[in-house]
C-alpha positions as YAML, in Angstrom:
chain: A
units: angstrom
residues:
- id: 1
  name: MET
  ca: [9.18, 8.75, 48.94]
- id: 2
  name: ALA
  ca: [10.89, 5.65, 47.60]
- id: 3
  name: GLY
  ca: [7.64, 4.65, 45.89]
- id: 4
  name: LEU
  ca: [7.43, 8.06, 44.23]
- id: 5
  name: LEU
  ca: [10.96, 7.74, 42.85]
- id: 6
  name: TRP
  ca: [10.18, 4.27, 41.54]
- id: 7
  name: VAL
  ca: [7.06, 5.52, 39.71]
- id: 8
  name: THR
  ca: [8.80, 8.51, 38.16]
- id: 9
  name: GLY
  ca: [11.65, 6.27, 37.02]
- id: 10
  name: LEU
  ca: [9.37, 4.29, 34.71]
- id: 11
  name: PRO
  ca: [9.93, 4.85, 31.01]
- id: 12
  name: VAL
  ca: [7.32, 7.10, 29.49]
- id: 13
  name: SER
  ca: [5.48, 5.39, 26.66]
- id: 14
  name: THR
  ca: [5.50, 7.18, 23.36]
- id: 15
  name: PRO
  ca: [2.04, 7.91, 21.99]
- id: 16
  name: ALA
  ca: [1.50, 6.50, 18.53]
- id: 17
  name: GLN
  ca: [0.60, 8.90, 15.73]
- id: 18
  name: THR
  ca: [-2.07, 7.82, 13.27]
- id: 19
  name: PHE
  ca: [-1.79, 9.25, 9.77]
- id: 20
  name: THR
  ca: [-4.67, 8.94, 7.31]
- id: 21
  name: VAL
  ca: [-4.38, 8.53, 3.56]
- id: 22
  name: SER
  ca: [-5.24, 11.81, 1.81]
- id: 23
  name: GLU
  ca: [-7.58, 12.10, -1.17]
- id: 24
  name: SER
  ca: [-4.62, 13.47, -3.14]
- id: 25
  name: SER
  ca: [-2.96, 10.01, -3.06]
- id: 26
  name: THR
  ca: [-2.56, 8.15, -6.35]
- id: 27
  name: MET
  ca: [-2.38, 4.50, -7.36]
- id: 28
  name: THR
  ca: [-2.33, 3.01, -10.86]
- id: 29
  name: LEU
  ca: [-2.36, -0.58, -12.09]
- id: 30
  name: PHE
  ca: [-0.38, -1.37, -15.24]
- id: 31
  name: GLY
  ca: [-0.62, -4.50, -17.33]
- id: 32
  name: SER
  ca: [-0.34, -5.74, -20.87]
- id: 33
  name: ALA
  ca: [-1.79, -8.18, -23.35]
- id: 34
  name: ASN
  ca: [-0.30, -9.64, -26.48]
- id: 35
  name: VAL
  ca: [-1.76, -6.74, -28.52]
- id: 36
  name: THR
  ca: [-1.82, -3.73, -26.18]
- id: 37
  name: ASP
  ca: [-0.93, -2.33, -22.79]
- id: 38
  name: TRP
  ca: [-3.54, -1.25, -20.27]
- id: 39
  name: ASP
  ca: [-3.74, 0.80, -17.10]
- id: 40
  name: ALA
  ca: [-6.37, 1.48, -14.47]
- id: 41
  name: GLU
  ca: [-6.52, 4.30, -11.95]
- id: 42
  name: VAL
  ca: [-7.58, 3.66, -8.38]
- id: 43
  name: LYS
  ca: [-10.05, 6.46, -7.65]
- id: 44
  name: THR
  ca: [-10.45, 5.82, -3.90]
- id: 45
  name: ILE
  ca: [-7.76, 4.79, -1.43]
- id: 46
  name: ARG
  ca: [-8.61, 4.61, 2.26]
- id: 47
  name: GLY
  ca: [-6.25, 3.79, 5.05]
- id: 48
  name: GLU
  ca: [-4.17, 4.56, 8.07]
- id: 49
  name: VAL
  ca: [-0.52, 4.34, 9.01]
- id: 50
  name: VAL
  ca: [0.38, 4.12, 12.70]
- id: 51
  name: ILE
  ca: [3.83, 5.39, 13.64]
- id: 52
  name: ASN
  ca: [5.23, 5.16, 17.14]
- id: 53
  name: LYS
  ca: [8.02, 7.69, 17.54]
- id: 54
  name: ASP
  ca: [9.02, 10.23, 20.12]
- id: 55
  name: GLU
  ca: [7.52, 13.57, 19.13]
- id: 56
  name: GLN
  ca: [10.95, 15.15, 19.55]
- id: 57
  name: ALA
  ca: [12.63, 12.65, 17.20]
- id: 58
  name: ASN
  ca: [13.55, 13.89, 13.75]
- id: 59
  name: TRP
  ca: [12.72, 11.86, 10.64]
- id: 60
  name: SER
  ca: [16.45, 11.80, 9.85]
- id: 61
  name: GLU
  ca: [16.71, 9.47, 12.88]
- id: 62
  name: ALA
  ca: [13.90, 7.18, 11.66]
- id: 63
  name: GLU
  ca: [13.87, 3.49, 12.50]
- id: 64
  name: ALA
  ca: [11.92, 0.69, 10.86]
- id: 65
  name: SER
  ca: [10.36, -0.17, 14.23]
- id: 66
  name: TRP
  ca: [8.51, 3.16, 14.22]
- id: 67
  name: PHE
  ca: [6.09, 1.74, 11.62]
- id: 68
  name: GLU
  ca: [3.61, -0.24, 13.70]
- id: 69
  name: ALA
  ca: [0.66, -0.64, 11.33]
- id: 70
  name: VAL
  ca: [-0.34, 0.07, 7.76]
- id: 71
  name: ASN
  ca: [-3.86, -0.75, 6.61]
- id: 72
  name: ILE
  ca: [-5.00, 0.24, 3.13]
- id: 73
  name: THR
  ca: [-8.40, -0.46, 1.55]
- id: 74
  name: ILE
  ca: [-9.33, -0.06, -2.12]
- id: 75
  name: PRO
  ca: [-12.96, -0.45, -3.22]
- id: 76
  name: VAL
  ca: [-12.94, -2.63, -6.34]
- id: 77
  name: ALA
  ca: [-15.77, -0.50, -7.79]
- id: 78
  name: ASP
  ca: [-13.40, 2.50, -7.76]
- id: 79
  name: ILE
  ca: [-10.77, 0.98, -10.05]
- id: 80
  name: ASP
  ca: [-11.22, 2.70, -13.42]
- id: 81
  name: ALA
  ca: [-9.61, 1.64, -16.68]
- id: 82
  name: ASP
  ca: [-11.52, 4.35, -18.59]
- id: 83
  name: SER
  ca: [-13.40, 1.61, -20.44]
- id: 84
  name: ARG
  ca: [-16.75, 0.28, -19.28]
- id: 85
  name: ARG
  ca: [-16.06, -3.15, -20.74]
- id: 86
  name: MET
  ca: [-12.65, -3.41, -19.07]
- id: 87
  name: ASN
  ca: [-14.06, -2.14, -15.77]
- id: 88
  name: ASN
  ca: [-16.81, -4.78, -15.89]
- id: 89
  name: ASN
  ca: [-14.24, -7.48, -16.64]
- id: 90
  name: MET
  ca: [-12.00, -6.35, -13.76]
- id: 91
  name: HIS
  ca: [-14.97, -6.33, -11.39]
- id: 92
  name: ASP
  ca: [-15.93, -9.85, -12.50]
- id: 93
  name: TYR
  ca: [-12.39, -11.23, -12.17]
- id: 94
  name: LEU
  ca: [-11.95, -9.59, -8.76]
- id: 95
  name: GLU
  ca: [-15.31, -11.08, -7.68]
- id: 96
  name: ILE
  ca: [-16.71, -7.71, -6.64]
- id: 97
  name: ASP
  ca: [-19.98, -9.16, -5.29]
- id: 98
  name: ASP
  ca: [-18.23, -11.48, -2.83]
- id: 99
  name: HIS
  ca: [-15.05, -9.44, -2.25]
- id: 100
  name: PRO
  ca: [-15.81, -5.72, -2.79]
- id: 101
  name: GLU
  ca: [-12.45, -4.52, -1.45]
- id: 102
  name: ILE
  ca: [-8.74, -5.10, -1.95]
- id: 103
  name: THR
  ca: [-6.74, -4.68, 1.25]
- id: 104
  name: TYR
  ca: [-3.11, -4.35, 2.31]
- id: 105
  name: SER
  ca: [-1.91, -4.89, 5.89]
- id: 106
  name: LEU
  ca: [1.64, -4.48, 7.16]
- id: 107
  name: VAL
  ca: [3.25, -7.56, 8.67]
- id: 108
  name: GLU
  ca: [6.68, -6.12, 9.38]
- id: 109
  name: ALA
  ca: [8.81, -3.09, 8.60]
- id: 110
  name: ARG
  ca: [12.39, -4.34, 8.56]
- id: 111
  name: GLU
  ca: [15.24, -2.50, 6.99]
- id: 112
  name: LEU
  ca: [15.65, 1.25, 6.65]
- id: 113
  name: VAL
  ca: [18.21, 2.99, 4.43]
- id: 114
  name: ALA
  ca: [18.63, 6.76, 4.47]
- id: 115
  name: LEU
  ca: [18.63, 8.57, 1.13]
- id: 116
  name: ASP
  ca: [20.78, 11.53, 0.07]
- id: 117
  name: ASN
  ca: [17.66, 13.68, -0.12]
- id: 118
  name: PRO
  ca: [15.49, 13.99, 2.98]
- id: 119
  name: GLY
  ca: [13.86, 10.61, 3.18]
- id: 120
  name: PHE
  ca: [14.57, 6.91, 3.39]
- id: 121
  name: VAL
  ca: [13.80, 3.55, 1.82]
- id: 122
  name: LEU
  ca: [11.93, 1.09, 4.01]
- id: 123
  name: THR
  ca: [11.71, -2.64, 3.32]
- id: 124
  name: VAL
  ca: [8.33, -4.00, 4.35]
- id: 125
  name: ARG
  ca: [6.41, -7.27, 4.31]
- id: 126
  name: GLY
  ca: [2.66, -7.15, 3.98]
- id: 127
  name: ILE
  ca: [-0.45, -9.10, 3.03]
- id: 128
  name: VAL
  ca: [-2.47, -8.16, -0.07]
- id: 129
  name: THR
  ca: [-5.96, -9.65, -0.19]
- id: 130
  name: ALA
  ca: [-7.92, -9.59, -3.46]
- id: 131
  name: ALA
  ca: [-10.64, -11.83, -4.90]
- id: 132
  name: GLY
  ca: [-10.70, -13.77, -1.64]
- id: 133
  name: GLU
  ca: [-7.00, -14.73, -1.79]
- id: 134
  name: SER
  ca: [-4.26, -13.40, 0.49]
- id: 135
  name: VAL
  ca: [-0.67, -13.11, -0.73]
- id: 136
  name: GLU
  ca: [2.35, -12.05, 1.32]
- id: 137
  name: ILE
  ca: [4.69, -9.66, -0.48]
- id: 138
  name: GLU
  ca: [7.98, -7.99, 0.37]
- id: 139
  name: HIS
  ca: [8.89, -4.69, -1.24]
- id: 140
  name: ASP
  ca: [10.64, -1.37, -0.76]
- id: 141
  name: VAL
  ca: [8.89, 1.95, -0.29]
- id: 142
  name: GLU
  ca: [10.35, 5.44, -0.26]
- id: 143
  name: VAL
  ca: [9.24, 7.60, 2.65]
- id: 144
  name: SER
  ca: [9.68, 11.36, 2.81]
- id: 145
  name: GLU
  ca: [8.36, 14.11, 5.03]
- id: 146
  name: ARG
  ca: [5.80, 16.50, 3.54]
- id: 147
  name: GLU
  ca: [5.46, 20.16, 4.31]
- id: 148
  name: GLY
  ca: [3.07, 20.59, 7.18]
- id: 149
  name: GLY
  ca: [4.17, 17.42, 8.96]
- id: 150
  name: GLY
  ca: [2.67, 14.71, 6.80]
- id: 151
  name: LEU
  ca: [4.46, 11.92, 4.96]
- id: 152
  name: THR
  ca: [4.62, 10.57, 1.41]
- id: 153
  name: ILE
  ca: [5.06, 6.84, 0.89]
- id: 154
  name: SER
  ca: [5.70, 5.82, -2.72]
- id: 155
  name: GLY
  ca: [6.80, 2.78, -4.65]
- id: 156
  name: SER
  ca: [5.79, 0.07, -7.06]
- id: 157
  name: GLN
  ca: [5.10, -3.64, -6.78]
- id: 158
  name: ASP
  ca: [4.86, -6.41, -9.35]
- id: 159
  name: LEU
  ca: [2.08, -8.95, -8.79]
- id: 160
  name: LEU
  ca: [0.77, -12.00, -10.62]
- id: 161
  name: MET
  ca: [-2.95, -12.41, -11.26]
- id: 162
  name: THR
  ca: [-2.64, -16.16, -10.78]
- id: 163
  name: ASP
  ca: [-1.39, -15.63, -7.20]
- id: 164
  name: PHE
  ca: [-4.90, -14.41, -6.45]
- id: 165
  name: GLY
  ca: [-6.59, -17.28, -8.28]
- id: 166
  name: ILE
  ca: [-7.33, -15.10, -11.32]
- id: 167
  name: ASP
  ca: [-6.74, -16.61, -14.74]
- id: 168
  name: PRO
  ca: [-5.39, -13.87, -17.03]
- id: 169
  name: PRO
  ca: [-8.33, -12.71, -19.18]
- id: 170
  name: THR
  ca: [-8.72, -13.58, -22.83]
- id: 171
  name: ALA
  ca: [-10.93, -12.12, -25.59]
- id: 172
  name: MET
  ca: [-11.75, -12.71, -29.24]
- id: 173
  name: LEU
  ca: [-11.76, -16.50, -28.84]
- id: 174
  name: GLY
  ca: [-8.38, -16.44, -27.14]
- id: 175
  name: SER
  ca: [-6.58, -14.34, -29.77]
- id: 176
  name: ILE
  ca: [-6.14, -11.56, -27.19]
- id: 177
  name: ARG
  ca: [-4.49, -12.71, -23.96]
- id: 178
  name: ALA
  ca: [-3.64, -10.63, -20.92]
- id: 179
  name: ARG
  ca: [-0.24, -11.29, -19.40]
- id: 180
  name: ASP
  ca: [-0.19, -12.64, -15.85]
- id: 181
  name: GLU
  ca: [2.13, -9.90, -14.59]
- id: 182
  name: MET
  ca: [0.91, -6.49, -13.54]
- id: 183
  name: THR
  ca: [2.52, -3.59, -11.70]
- id: 184
  name: ILE
  ca: [1.02, -1.30, -9.08]
- id: 185
  name: GLU
  ca: [2.54, 2.17, -8.68]
- id: 186
  name: PHE
  ca: [1.48, 4.29, -5.75]
- id: 187
  name: GLU
  ca: [2.09, 7.58, -3.99]
- id: 188
  name: LEU
  ca: [0.29, 7.81, -0.67]
- id: 189
  name: HIS
  ca: [0.03, 11.22, 0.95]
- id: 190
  name: LEU
  ca: [-0.43, 10.88, 4.70]
- id: 191
  name: GLU
  ca: [-1.89, 13.58, 6.91]
...
């Protein structure tokens, strides 16, 4: 009997929930050159987010520790600037033959701040790998619950091409120069 009480007194582990990135998710890259601005749409985003929370817990009680894993994959071939020449250049600079995917992996979810609307801002650290180079970034994302039980994670992040070993492209004998800075804006719908 004592053994039975000891076993039933053990804490029950909470099963992790795995959410997948929906096809309705969006991601866009924005950049500029000395003569024009450019943008490219990410046509395919694959990934999973693992959240470990008690099924009875409400998202208004969310904690950063609930976010155990985030793994996102973007096929380089599915980044579309609506220009064949620009797409070819991006594929070359991202070394598509040797590194056909860009990935993001969560390192740590740290700070969580509740918003006035249903949702919260989460500060995360993660690793972005592109063109064979891995860069650790820290940024904020906004998380909100979707109808039907899914989540939306949205935000933006500034990156430098040179951090990934990419020299900003030039054209017309150097008269057109891309700026090193670019911004990624995303809205991931998780199911």
